Backbone as ProteinMPNN parsed JSONL, in Angstrom:
{"seq_chain_A": "MRLLPTTVLIAMISAVGPASAYTVFPDRDDPDRLIVVIEKPYGDLVPFGTLPPPFNKVVQTLQGPDRLSFRWRYGRSSEEGLSWLHVDEDGKATIHFEFRGGETVSEDTLGAAAVLVDGEGRALHSFYARSDFSGVAPVNGEKRRRVGLSVERPGDWWRRVDGIAYFHMRYHKQRGLDEGEQWGAMQRAVRRFTGGAGTEQRQQEGKR", "coords_chain_A": {"N_chain_A": [[0.846, -1.198, 0.0], [0.709, 2.08, -0.998], [1.758, 5.14, 0.404], [0.034, 8.23, 0.591], [0.958, 11.377, -0.943], [0.319, 13.454, 0.772], [1.043, 12.618, 3.243], [3.651, 13.153, 3.707], [4.948, 14.443, 5.817], [4.231, 13.993, 9.11], [3.514, 15.133, 12.201], [3.347, 13.855, 15.402], [1.912, 13.757, 18.607], [1.724, 11.993, 21.56], [-0.465, 11.235, 24.231], [-0.442, 9.077, 25.813], [0.932, 7.204, 28.407], [4.4, 7.909, 29.262], [5.794, 11.205, 28.492], [5.769, 11.858, 25.056], [7.088, 12.32, 21.788], [7.226, 12.13, 18.469], [8.165, 11.721, 15.033], [6.649, 10.946, 11.944], [7.135, 9.648, 8.741], [7.113, 8.808, 5.203], [9.644, 6.878, 3.567], [11.917, 8.544, 1.457], [13.024, 7.292, -0.775], [11.569, 4.995, -0.949], [8.367, 4.906, -0.843], [6.625, 3.055, 0.283], [7.729, 2.322, 2.612], [7.611, 3.075, 5.985], [8.841, 5.461, 8.203], [9.614, 6.002, 11.54], [10.682, 8.476, 13.495], [12.435, 8.662, 16.405], [12.295, 10.931, 18.976], [12.966, 11.477, 21.663], [15.327, 10.425, 24.169], [14.587, 8.594, 26.171], [11.955, 6.469, 26.612], [10.175, 7.094, 24.432], [7.068, 6.758, 23.306], [5.205, 4.988, 20.956], [2.105, 4.562, 19.881], [0.577, 1.99, 18.05], [-1.905, 2.389, 16.874], [-1.964, 5.047, 16.087], [-0.645, 5.213, 13.734], [-0.702, 5.271, 10.114], [-2.742, 3.019, 8.109], [-1.184, 0.188, 6.512], [0.094, -0.012, 8.943], [-0.93, 0.272, 11.424], [-1.421, -1.851, 13.072], [0.065, -4.311, 15.126], [0.54, -6.931, 14.277], [1.559, -8.038, 11.216], [0.596, -8.85, 7.913], [1.076, -8.422, 5.214], [3.213, -6.698, 4.998], [6.737, -6.59, 4.888], [9.54, -7.238, 7.168], [11.186, -5.013, 7.025], [9.673, -2.83, 6.409], [8.453, -1.084, 8.217], [10.136, 1.121, 10.117], [12.111, 2.256, 12.886], [13.92, 5.031, 14.029], [16.732, 6.78, 15.484], [18.936, 9.244, 16.962], [22.053, 9.387, 18.672], [22.152, 11.664, 20.754], [23.863, 14.633, 19.842], [25.748, 13.552, 18.257], [27.241, 11.659, 15.505], [26.377, 9.092, 15.573], [23.919, 6.595, 15.009], [20.797, 4.905, 15.477], [18.76, 2.156, 14.453], [15.701, 0.35, 14.092], [13.538, -2.426, 13.501], [10.426, -4.154, 13.501], [8.773, -7.248, 13.149], [5.851, -9.128, 13.099], [4.287, -12.156, 12.622], [1.263, -13.906, 11.517], [1.124, -16.167, 13.057], [2.09, -15.47, 15.471], [4.802, -15.29, 15.782], [7.605, -13.349, 16.303], [10.097, -11.039, 15.232], [12.631, -8.831, 16.074], [14.839, -6.351, 15.034], [17.819, -4.586, 15.704], [19.855, -2.018, 14.575], [23.019, -0.568, 14.681], [24.757, 2.313, 13.881], [27.827, 3.742, 13.569], [29.802, 6.697, 13.701], [32.85, 8.605, 13.339], [33.264, 9.241, 15.992], [32.517, 7.136, 17.588], [34.428, 5.269, 18.359], [35.63, 3.068, 20.747], [33.334, 2.777, 22.152], [30.2, 1.647, 23.613], [27.088, 1.087, 22.171], [23.64, 1.097, 22.888], [20.211, -0.093, 23.014], [16.726, -0.246, 23.769], [13.537, -1.773, 23.477], [10.147, -1.631, 24.293], [7.221, -3.429, 24.465], [3.894, -2.469, 24.88], [0.658, -2.392, 26.541], [-2.754, -1.184, 26.039], [-3.0, 0.618, 28.119], [-0.515, 1.524, 28.569], [1.097, -0.226, 29.983], [3.883, -2.331, 30.561], [4.564, -5.172, 28.559], [6.5, -6.792, 27.346], [10.039, -6.641, 27.122], [12.778, -5.74, 25.068], [16.301, -5.875, 24.881], [19.26, -4.559, 23.516], [22.708, -4.457, 22.69], [25.884, -3.2, 21.548], [29.294, -3.511, 21.164], [31.693, -1.404, 19.886], [34.389, -1.752, 19.467], [37.111, -2.525, 17.419], [35.614, -2.721, 15.083], [35.261, -2.821, 11.63], [34.965, -0.274, 9.13], [32.06, 0.12, 7.001], [31.283, 1.169, 3.944], [32.155, 3.67, 4.824], [31.009, 3.801, 7.345], [30.7, 2.473, 10.657], [29.113, -0.489, 11.509], [26.721, -2.395, 13.31], [24.599, -5.178, 13.931], [21.814, -6.472, 15.668], [19.706, -9.149, 16.476], [16.587, -10.309, 17.76], [14.223, -12.79, 18.793], [10.836, -13.678, 19.484], [8.042, -15.537, 20.637], [4.573, -15.549, 20.953], [1.167, -16.274, 21.974], [-1.822, -15.623, 19.958], [-3.795, -14.145, 21.411], [-2.245, -12.775, 23.238], [-0.763, -11.007, 21.603], [-2.83, -9.413, 20.696], [-3.219, -7.722, 22.781], [-1.148, -5.97, 22.633], [-0.454, -2.648, 22.213], [1.282, -0.587, 21.623], [4.699, 0.603, 21.16], [7.624, 1.354, 22.946], [10.646, 3.22, 22.95], [14.094, 3.251, 23.955], [17.334, 4.637, 24.12], [20.851, 4.204, 24.528], [24.218, 5.112, 25.43], [27.446, 4.092, 26.22], [30.344, 5.273, 27.365], [33.748, 4.474, 26.771], [35.554, 5.451, 28.618], [34.231, 5.364, 31.039], [34.468, 2.841, 32.0], [32.695, 0.677, 32.399], [31.769, -2.704, 32.778], [30.453, -5.531, 30.879], [28.265, -6.656, 32.316], [27.574, -4.518, 34.021], [26.731, -2.641, 32.172], [24.435, -3.895, 31.062], [22.891, -3.87, 33.379], [22.556, -1.102, 33.778], [21.002, -0.493, 31.561], [18.643, -1.89, 32.141], [17.828, -0.527, 34.44], [17.278, 1.994, 33.373], [15.077, 1.476, 31.724], [13.323, 0.473, 33.585], [12.278, 2.662, 34.874], [10.213, 3.278, 33.273], [8.801, 0.85, 32.933], [8.448, -0.181, 35.488], [9.377, -2.605, 36.244], [7.67, -4.517, 35.243], [6.313, -7.165, 33.153], [7.8, -9.502, 30.745], [11.236, -10.132, 29.667], [14.083, -9.898, 27.448], [17.474, -10.197, 26.248], [20.199, -9.27, 24.07], [23.403, -9.364, 22.63], [25.411, -8.203, 19.959], [26.772, -10.751, 18.014], [26.741, -12.619, 20.06], [25.086, -15.276, 21.845]], "CA_chain_A": [[0.0, 0.0, 0.0], [1.541, 3.279, -1.099], [1.281, 6.263, 1.201], [-0.286, 9.403, -0.203], [1.913, 12.479, -0.78], [-0.059, 14.331, 1.887], [1.615, 12.112, 4.492], [5.097, 13.335, 3.653], [5.437, 14.759, 7.159], [3.156, 13.988, 10.097], [4.011, 15.253, 13.565], [2.388, 13.231, 16.313], [2.166, 13.846, 20.034], [0.885, 11.022, 22.235], [-0.7, 11.5, 25.641], [-0.441, 7.792, 26.491], [2.189, 6.878, 29.06], [5.335, 9.021, 29.441], [5.782, 12.226, 27.443], [6.261, 11.315, 23.8], [7.049, 13.204, 20.629], [7.929, 11.432, 17.404], [7.786, 12.166, 13.699], [6.393, 9.833, 11.044], [7.125, 10.033, 7.327], [7.529, 7.727, 4.303], [10.999, 6.951, 3.046], [11.977, 9.27, 0.187], [13.351, 6.363, -1.852], [10.61, 3.887, -0.95], [7.175, 5.416, -0.142], [5.952, 1.988, 1.012], [8.409, 2.163, 3.895], [7.268, 4.129, 6.932], [9.908, 5.721, 9.165], [9.231, 6.68, 12.775], [11.885, 9.065, 14.089], [12.325, 8.788, 17.855], [12.827, 12.244, 19.334], [13.455, 11.529, 23.033], [16.186, 9.272, 24.446], [14.006, 7.634, 27.097], [10.522, 6.251, 26.692], [9.335, 7.635, 23.367], [6.026, 5.761, 23.111], [4.514, 5.09, 19.672], [0.945, 3.673, 19.781], [0.382, 1.547, 16.67], [-3.163, 2.926, 16.362], [-1.799, 6.393, 15.542], [0.031, 5.118, 12.451], [-1.622, 5.01, 9.005], [-2.79, 1.623, 7.672], [-1.461, -1.008, 7.341], [1.053, -0.037, 10.05], [-1.615, 0.555, 12.688], [-1.563, -3.083, 13.838], [1.385, -4.895, 15.366], [0.664, -8.132, 13.46], [1.575, -7.654, 9.805], [0.444, -9.974, 7.001], [1.565, -8.079, 3.889], [4.434, -5.912, 5.05], [7.945, -7.281, 5.321], [10.108, -6.71, 8.412], [11.897, -3.752, 6.822], [8.765, -1.795, 5.919], [8.227, -0.111, 9.29], [11.404, 1.238, 10.837], [12.242, 3.272, 13.923], [15.282, 5.566, 13.979], [17.07, 7.79, 16.484], [20.338, 9.65, 17.027], [22.616, 9.427, 20.013], [22.483, 13.058, 21.034], [24.281, 15.429, 18.695], [26.83, 12.864, 17.562], [26.884, 11.071, 14.22], [25.899, 7.729, 15.76], [22.487, 6.459, 14.737], [20.215, 3.594, 15.721], [17.585, 1.8, 13.686], [15.047, -0.864, 14.55], [12.281, -2.78, 12.851], [9.728, -5.256, 14.159], [7.831, -7.976, 12.305], [5.085, -10.158, 13.793], [3.437, -12.834, 11.651], [-0.054, -14.301, 12.022], [1.286, -17.254, 14.016], [2.596, -14.929, 16.724], [6.265, -15.299, 15.82], [8.083, -11.981, 16.104], [11.53, -10.762, 15.168], [12.973, -7.417, 16.13], [16.243, -6.1, 14.721], [18.414, -3.297, 16.036], [21.089, -1.758, 13.843], [23.759, 0.566, 15.22], [25.677, 2.887, 12.91], [28.723, 4.642, 14.273], [30.707, 7.567, 12.965], [34.224, 8.658, 13.828], [33.343, 9.44, 17.437], [32.069, 5.98, 18.351], [35.633, 4.694, 18.936], [35.384, 1.769, 21.36], [32.163, 2.899, 23.013], [29.12, 0.679, 23.439], [25.771, 1.653, 21.921], [22.574, 0.2, 23.319], [18.831, 0.327, 22.783], [15.701, -1.138, 24.306], [12.183, -1.566, 22.979], [9.179, -2.209, 25.222], [5.861, -3.57, 23.967], [2.982, -2.056, 25.946], [-0.764, -2.559, 26.268], [-3.489, 0.053, 25.811], [-2.849, 1.529, 29.252], [0.897, 1.847, 28.707], [1.796, -1.171, 30.863], [4.866, -3.134, 29.84], [4.292, -6.585, 28.346], [7.754, -7.475, 27.052], [11.123, -5.701, 26.827], [13.941, -6.212, 24.324], [17.511, -5.09, 25.108], [20.327, -4.87, 22.557], [23.9, -3.642, 22.867], [26.954, -3.558, 20.635], [30.605, -2.927, 21.429], [32.237, -1.015, 18.587], [35.836, -1.929, 19.383], [37.573, -3.402, 16.354], [34.663, -2.828, 13.971], [35.76, -2.232, 10.386], [33.951, 0.549, 8.466], [31.346, -0.353, 5.825], [30.86, 2.382, 3.237], [32.463, 4.825, 5.651], [30.345, 3.728, 8.641], [30.817, 1.251, 11.436], [27.752, -0.98, 11.693], [26.476, -3.625, 14.048], [23.18, -5.524, 13.925], [21.408, -7.425, 16.692], [18.36, -9.649, 16.247], [15.953, -11.083, 18.819], [12.955, -13.387, 18.383], [9.947, -14.062, 20.573], [6.784, -16.116, 20.153], [3.487, -15.443, 21.903], [-0.124, -16.62, 21.362], [-2.554, -14.518, 19.34], [-4.463, -13.302, 22.413], [-1.232, -11.897, 23.832], [-0.441, -9.95, 20.654], [-3.961, -8.482, 20.589], [-3.089, -6.772, 23.88], [-0.064, -5.026, 22.337], [-1.022, -1.413, 21.673], [2.321, 0.343, 21.187], [6.088, 0.26, 21.431], [8.399, 2.468, 23.5], [12.075, 3.052, 22.679], [15.113, 3.867, 24.796], [18.664, 4.418, 23.552], [21.916, 4.448, 25.493], [25.605, 5.07, 24.989], [28.347, 3.925, 27.35], [31.684, 5.672, 26.941], [34.825, 3.592, 27.21], [36.217, 6.038, 29.785], [33.5, 5.049, 32.27], [34.98, 1.563, 32.468], [31.643, -0.268, 32.772], [31.875, -3.992, 32.108], [29.229, -5.95, 30.197], [27.186, -6.805, 33.288], [27.166, -3.194, 34.5], [25.986, -1.989, 31.094], [23.099, -4.478, 31.042], [22.174, -3.371, 34.545], [22.183, 0.292, 33.535], [19.9, -0.502, 30.607], [17.445, -2.323, 32.85], [17.391, 0.55, 35.338], [16.696, 3.063, 32.56], [13.758, 1.041, 31.265], [12.453, 0.237, 34.737], [11.559, 3.904, 35.182], [9.009, 3.229, 32.442], [8.076, -0.404, 33.082], [8.219, -0.558, 36.869], [9.762, -4.003, 36.411], [6.596, -5.391, 34.775], [6.484, -7.83, 31.873], [8.96, -10.355, 30.51], [12.313, -9.41, 28.996], [15.192, -10.669, 26.881], [18.554, -9.321, 25.841], [21.084, -9.841, 23.078], [24.54, -8.584, 22.184], [25.873, -8.587, 18.634], [27.775, -11.792, 17.981], [26.635, -13.539, 21.185], [23.79, -15.93, 22.038]], "C_chain_A": [[0.876, 1.24, 0.0], [0.916, 4.403, -0.29], [1.061, 7.469, 0.306], [0.728, 10.515, 0.027], [1.59, 13.377, 0.4], [0.513, 13.853, 3.205], [3.124, 12.255, 4.519], [5.663, 13.683, 5.018], [4.257, 14.858, 8.106], [3.79, 14.076, 11.47], [2.952, 14.719, 14.507], [2.84, 13.406, 17.75], [1.201, 12.893, 20.728], [0.755, 11.372, 23.709], [-0.688, 10.211, 26.453], [0.92, 7.551, 27.109], [3.073, 8.102, 29.215], [5.263, 10.0, 28.277], [6.433, 11.684, 26.18], [6.164, 12.358, 22.71], [7.875, 12.541, 19.549], [7.379, 11.905, 16.068], [7.67, 10.959, 12.783], [6.409, 10.331, 9.61], [7.53, 8.848, 6.469], [8.949, 7.956, 3.817], [10.99, 7.614, 1.672], [12.199, 8.318, -0.986], [12.378, 5.2, -1.964], [9.369, 4.321, -0.172], [6.403, 4.34, 0.608], [6.591, 1.728, 2.368], [8.08, 3.347, 4.791], [8.375, 4.242, 7.967], [9.352, 6.485, 10.355], [10.509, 7.18, 13.432], [11.642, 9.304, 15.574], [13.026, 10.072, 18.285], [13.478, 12.27, 20.719], [14.28, 10.288, 23.35], [15.539, 8.207, 25.321], [12.489, 7.611, 26.998], [9.676, 6.928, 25.647], [8.337, 6.561, 22.96], [5.28, 6.016, 21.807], [3.345, 4.105, 19.666], [0.714, 3.282, 18.321], [-0.879, 2.156, 16.061], [-3.049, 4.317, 15.78], [-1.125, 6.376, 14.169], [-0.981, 4.839, 11.34], [-1.618, 3.532, 8.638], [-1.746, 1.369, 6.597], [-0.563, -1.113, 8.566], [0.398, 0.117, 11.415], [-1.907, -0.699, 13.507], [-0.195, -3.739, 13.966], [1.602, -6.152, 14.531], [0.525, -7.74, 11.997], [1.474, -8.897, 8.927], [1.072, -9.692, 5.647], [2.913, -7.387, 3.915], [5.601, -6.758, 5.532], [8.54, -6.62, 6.54], [10.818, -5.378, 8.251], [10.971, -2.593, 6.492], [8.429, -0.737, 6.963], [9.506, -0.038, 10.108], [11.375, 2.407, 11.803], [13.697, 3.725, 13.937], [15.483, 6.625, 15.059], [18.537, 8.136, 16.353], [20.777, 9.691, 18.483], [23.092, 10.841, 20.308], [22.841, 13.798, 19.758], [25.394, 14.76, 17.894], [26.317, 12.247, 16.262], [26.403, 9.63, 14.354], [24.385, 7.666, 15.621], [22.037, 5.036, 15.036], [18.977, 3.388, 14.872], [16.999, 0.518, 14.266], [13.837, -1.146, 13.686], [11.753, -4.061, 13.462], [8.781, -5.907, 13.167], [7.179, -9.075, 13.121], [4.183, -10.83, 12.768], [2.15, -13.312, 12.317], [0.007, -15.44, 13.026], [1.839, -16.781, 15.349], [4.098, -14.984, 16.87], [6.782, -13.913, 15.453], [9.601, -11.941, 16.053], [11.724, -9.263, 15.214], [14.472, -7.291, 15.874], [16.626, -4.702, 15.189], [19.679, -3.166, 15.197], [21.713, -0.493, 14.402], [24.761, 1.024, 14.179], [26.528, 3.94, 13.608], [29.598, 5.452, 13.348], [32.09, 7.55, 13.58], [34.309, 8.72, 15.344], [32.995, 8.201, 18.236], [33.236, 5.247, 19.006], [35.359, 3.288, 19.468], [34.224, 1.834, 22.34], [31.167, 1.777, 22.728], [27.818, 1.432, 23.228], [24.723, 0.623, 22.308], [21.213, 0.765, 22.991], [17.909, -0.699, 23.42], [14.367, -0.771, 23.688], [11.227, -2.296, 23.909], [7.815, -2.248, 24.557], [4.9, -3.303, 25.113], [1.534, -2.315, 25.541], [-1.439, -1.201, 26.142], [-3.395, 1.06, 26.932], [-1.388, 1.871, 29.514], [1.674, 0.93, 29.615], [2.701, -2.074, 30.038], [4.434, -4.593, 29.759], [5.581, -7.37, 28.119], [8.798, -6.443, 26.658], [12.251, -6.414, 26.09], [15.121, -5.293, 24.642], [18.569, -5.517, 24.09], [21.501, -3.93, 22.814], [24.97, -4.119, 21.905], [28.208, -2.777, 20.979], [31.271, -2.633, 20.09], [33.748, -1.169, 18.477], [36.174, -2.915, 18.27], [36.64, -3.547, 15.175], [35.23, -2.125, 12.743], [34.651, -1.431, 9.716], [33.34, -0.158, 7.248], [30.77, 0.867, 5.132], [31.041, 3.63, 4.109], [31.824, 4.824, 7.02], [30.693, 2.416, 9.336], [29.397, 0.78, 11.775], [27.744, -2.284, 12.488], [24.974, -3.897, 13.977], [22.922, -6.628, 14.943], [19.978, -7.857, 16.402], [17.865, -10.468, 17.422], [14.616, -11.602, 18.317], [12.152, -13.777, 19.614], [8.661, -14.59, 19.963], [5.757, -16.068, 21.271], [2.179, -15.828, 21.208], [-0.849, -15.387, 20.838], [-3.218, -13.594, 20.34], [-3.482, -12.332, 23.046], [-0.933, -10.739, 22.888], [-1.584, -8.964, 20.495], [-3.952, -7.458, 21.714], [-2.051, -5.701, 23.587], [-0.635, -3.809, 21.611], [0.04, -0.466, 21.126], [3.697, -0.171, 21.536], [6.815, 1.507, 21.91], [9.878, 2.174, 23.296], [12.935, 3.833, 23.657], [16.456, 3.644, 24.106], [19.732, 4.925, 24.499], [23.286, 4.418, 24.812], [26.492, 5.03, 26.214], [29.766, 4.187, 26.884], [32.739, 4.749, 27.552], [35.465, 4.108, 28.497], [35.51, 5.702, 31.107], [33.916, 3.7, 32.831], [33.925, 0.575, 32.915], [31.846, -1.59, 32.038], [30.514, -4.378, 31.536], [28.043, -6.049, 31.159], [26.672, -5.464, 33.792], [26.378, -2.445, 33.429], [24.575, -2.554, 30.98], [22.276, -3.951, 32.212], [21.711, -1.942, 34.372], [21.017, 0.382, 32.561], [18.599, -0.888, 31.288], [16.918, -1.234, 33.784], [16.738, 1.685, 34.554], [15.284, 2.706, 32.137], [12.797, 0.862, 32.425], [11.713, 1.493, 35.158], [10.259, 3.986, 34.388], [8.16, 2.0, 32.764], [7.697, -0.734, 34.518], [8.567, -2.02, 37.13], [8.729, -4.992, 35.912], [6.958, -6.036, 33.442], [7.714, -8.717, 31.81], [10.026, -9.562, 29.772], [13.332, -10.38, 28.418], [16.237, -9.702, 26.367], [19.481, -10.046, 24.866], [22.186, -8.857, 22.742], [24.98, -9.089, 20.824], [26.963, -9.639, 18.756], [27.699, -12.796, 19.112], [25.226, -14.098, 21.269], [23.581, -16.238, 23.506]], "O_chain_A": [[1.694, 1.426, 0.901], [-0.3, 4.593, -0.3], [1.823, 7.698, -0.633], [1.309, 10.587, 1.11], [2.488, 13.996, 0.971], [0.483, 14.588, 4.192], [3.803, 11.556, 5.271], [6.769, 13.252, 5.345], [3.382, 15.705, 7.93], [4.534, 13.177, 11.863], [1.784, 15.097, 14.413], [4.015, 13.223, 18.069], [-0.008, 12.971, 20.512], [1.729, 11.755, 24.358], [-0.905, 10.248, 27.664], [1.945, 7.672, 26.438], [2.567, 9.222, 29.294], [4.742, 9.674, 27.211], [7.524, 11.116, 26.232], [5.253, 13.186, 22.713], [9.09, 12.402, 19.69], [6.266, 12.423, 15.989], [8.5, 10.051, 12.839], [5.766, 11.332, 9.294], [8.228, 7.958, 6.954], [9.394, 9.095, 3.675], [10.159, 7.288, 0.824], [11.634, 8.51, -2.062], [12.367, 4.495, -2.973], [9.315, 4.126, 1.043], [5.602, 4.664, 1.485], [6.04, 0.987, 3.182], [8.256, 4.497, 4.391], [8.8, 3.24, 8.542], [8.688, 7.507, 10.183], [11.331, 6.379, 13.877], [10.747, 10.06, 15.951], [14.204, 10.274, 17.993], [14.441, 13.007, 20.931], [13.972, 9.204, 22.855], [15.9, 7.034, 25.228], [11.822, 8.61, 27.267], [8.543, 7.311, 25.941], [8.712, 5.566, 22.34], [4.781, 7.117, 21.574], [3.568, 2.911, 19.464], [0.66, 4.151, 17.451], [-0.919, 2.414, 14.858], [-3.94, 4.746, 15.047], [-1.042, 7.413, 13.51], [-2.018, 4.229, 11.599], [-0.61, 2.853, 8.83], [-1.448, 2.281, 5.825], [-0.463, -2.182, 9.168], [1.077, 0.097, 12.441], [-2.576, -0.615, 14.537], [0.603, -3.722, 13.028], [2.728, -6.422, 14.114], [-0.492, -7.182, 11.585], [2.174, -9.883, 9.159], [1.553, -10.614, 4.988], [3.678, -7.481, 2.955], [5.466, -7.545, 6.469], [8.097, -5.538, 6.924], [11.034, -4.676, 9.239], [11.443, -1.47, 6.311], [8.147, 0.407, 6.605], [9.912, -1.025, 10.722], [10.704, 3.412, 11.569], [14.606, 2.898, 13.866], [14.535, 7.279, 15.492], [19.299, 7.413, 15.711], [19.996, 9.983, 19.388], [24.265, 11.172, 20.138], [22.202, 13.616, 18.721], [25.921, 15.351, 16.951], [25.126, 12.303, 15.957], [26.055, 9.004, 13.353], [23.666, 8.565, 16.057], [22.799, 4.083, 14.87], [18.233, 4.332, 14.603], [17.712, -0.294, 14.855], [13.184, -0.224, 13.196], [12.512, -4.934, 13.882], [8.072, -5.221, 12.431], [7.867, -9.867, 13.765], [3.393, -10.155, 12.109], [1.965, -13.147, 13.523], [-0.949, -15.662, 13.769], [2.041, -17.584, 16.259], [4.624, -14.751, 17.958], [6.429, -13.371, 14.405], [10.289, -12.7, 16.735], [11.069, -8.515, 14.489], [15.272, -8.04, 16.436], [15.842, -3.759, 15.078], [20.478, -4.099, 15.119], [21.041, 0.522, 14.578], [25.528, 0.218, 13.651], [26.008, 4.906, 14.167], [30.078, 4.952, 12.331], [32.463, 6.596, 14.264], [35.309, 8.3, 15.926], [33.159, 8.201, 19.456], [33.076, 4.666, 20.079], [34.907, 2.418, 18.724], [34.147, 1.024, 23.263], [31.282, 1.059, 21.735], [27.476, 2.316, 24.014], [24.899, -0.575, 22.083], [21.072, 1.958, 22.721], [18.268, -1.864, 23.587], [14.1, 0.398, 23.409], [11.467, -3.447, 24.274], [7.304, -1.213, 24.13], [5.07, -3.848, 26.203], [1.22, -2.44, 24.357], [-0.763, -0.173, 26.14], [-3.679, 2.24, 26.727], [-1.057, 2.44, 30.554], [2.8, 1.252, 29.994], [2.33, -2.524, 28.954], [3.997, -5.18, 30.748], [5.739, -8.477, 28.633], [8.495, -5.485, 25.947], [12.63, -7.533, 26.435], [14.965, -4.072, 24.671], [18.746, -6.709, 23.839], [21.31, -2.752, 23.117], [24.979, -5.278, 21.491], [28.191, -1.55, 21.074], [31.397, -3.525, 19.251], [34.331, -0.75, 17.477], [35.598, -4.0, 18.189], [36.853, -4.421, 14.335], [35.631, -0.963, 12.817], [33.498, -1.863, 9.728], [34.01, -0.929, 6.56], [29.874, 1.525, 5.662], [30.193, 4.522, 4.127], [32.058, 5.747, 7.801], [30.945, 1.396, 8.694], [28.581, 1.559, 12.268], [28.623, -3.136, 12.356], [24.17, -2.965, 13.963], [23.692, -7.581, 15.067], [19.126, -7.017, 16.112], [18.624, -11.234, 18.016], [13.95, -10.947, 17.516], [12.708, -14.155, 20.645], [8.242, -14.141, 18.896], [6.027, -16.49, 22.395], [2.082, -15.724, 19.985], [-0.539, -14.258, 21.219], [-3.212, -12.378, 20.15], [-3.839, -11.196, 23.356], [-0.857, -9.594, 23.333], [-1.348, -7.795, 20.19], [-4.614, -6.426, 21.61], [-2.059, -4.641, 24.213], [-1.222, -3.929, 20.535], [-0.252, 0.364, 20.265], [3.849, -1.239, 22.13], [6.644, 2.588, 21.348], [10.321, 1.035, 23.446], [12.569, 4.913, 24.121], [16.692, 2.566, 23.56], [19.554, 5.933, 25.183], [23.476, 3.788, 23.772], [26.327, 5.826, 27.138], [30.325, 3.417, 26.103], [32.622, 4.312, 28.697], [35.868, 3.326, 29.358], [36.128, 5.753, 32.17], [33.733, 3.444, 34.021], [34.216, -0.294, 33.737], [32.066, -1.606, 30.827], [29.539, -3.642, 31.689], [26.948, -5.58, 30.851], [25.466, -5.289, 33.971], [25.455, -1.695, 33.749], [23.618, -1.797, 30.819], [21.1, -3.624, 32.053], [20.6, -1.596, 34.772], [20.141, 1.233, 32.715], [17.561, -0.276, 31.036], [15.708, -1.043, 33.903], [15.758, 2.273, 35.012], [14.389, 3.549, 32.188], [11.593, 1.073, 32.276], [10.632, 1.406, 35.739], [9.321, 4.678, 34.784], [6.936, 2.098, 32.857], [6.743, -1.474, 34.755], [8.114, -2.607, 38.113], [8.881, -6.194, 36.128], [7.796, -5.527, 32.699], [8.563, -8.691, 32.701], [9.766, -8.454, 29.302], [13.429, -11.531, 28.845], [15.942, -8.541, 26.084], [19.538, -11.276, 24.841], [21.938, -7.662, 22.586], [24.926, -10.291, 20.566], [27.94, -9.467, 19.486], [28.493, -13.736, 19.149], [24.275, -13.463, 20.813], [22.547, -16.79, 23.88]]}, "name": "protein", "num_of_chains": 1, "seq": "MRLLPTTVLIAMISAVGPASAYTVFPDRDDPDRLIVVIEKPYGDLVPFGTLPPPFNKVVQTLQGPDRLSFRWRYGRSSEEGLSWLHVDEDGKATIHFEFRGGETVSEDTLGAAAVLVDGEGRALHSFYARSDFSGVAPVNGEKRRRVGLSVERPGDWWRRVDGIAYFHMRYHKQRGLDEGEQWGAMQRAVRRFTGGAGTEQRQQEGKR"}
């Protein structure tokens, strides 16, 4: 389904859950791809019902996993994060996080979390992803890492999913946080939104 030209730029403000402000627009090179730009670093909540069809439902039958993407920047730096979620009719879901680093990423660690929420903003399931950029070779001038996670839930569970909230983090090498401390910091950041509710899973690039 092609998006109409009138949807070139849609600013949306959501009153559900924590303060949210995100921008939605179709990809310039592929109008069938919808991009949601995350504006806030912590808890930018995007209710699926506010998106134009067919993106207004979490379970997708016609759209591929790359058709709806979420993007953000790590502050004013050149580092960028991307994510896309695909849920099929059998309740099998895959979420991907891609981290793109510029010259300033050095040996820092970039992280992101996505939380699926119900209609009242309560957390149902949280995904955590992190990537250490030490030793990463540039690809077309950028350093890139990709992390994928999968989860399967029954249809009734997915019908409760009303939106997705994003969080993004960066851990500077100078802070000296080890892997466990970084995971803990990510959980604490998200807990301010989730209150510890719901299930969770985590994944680091290259590890299982």
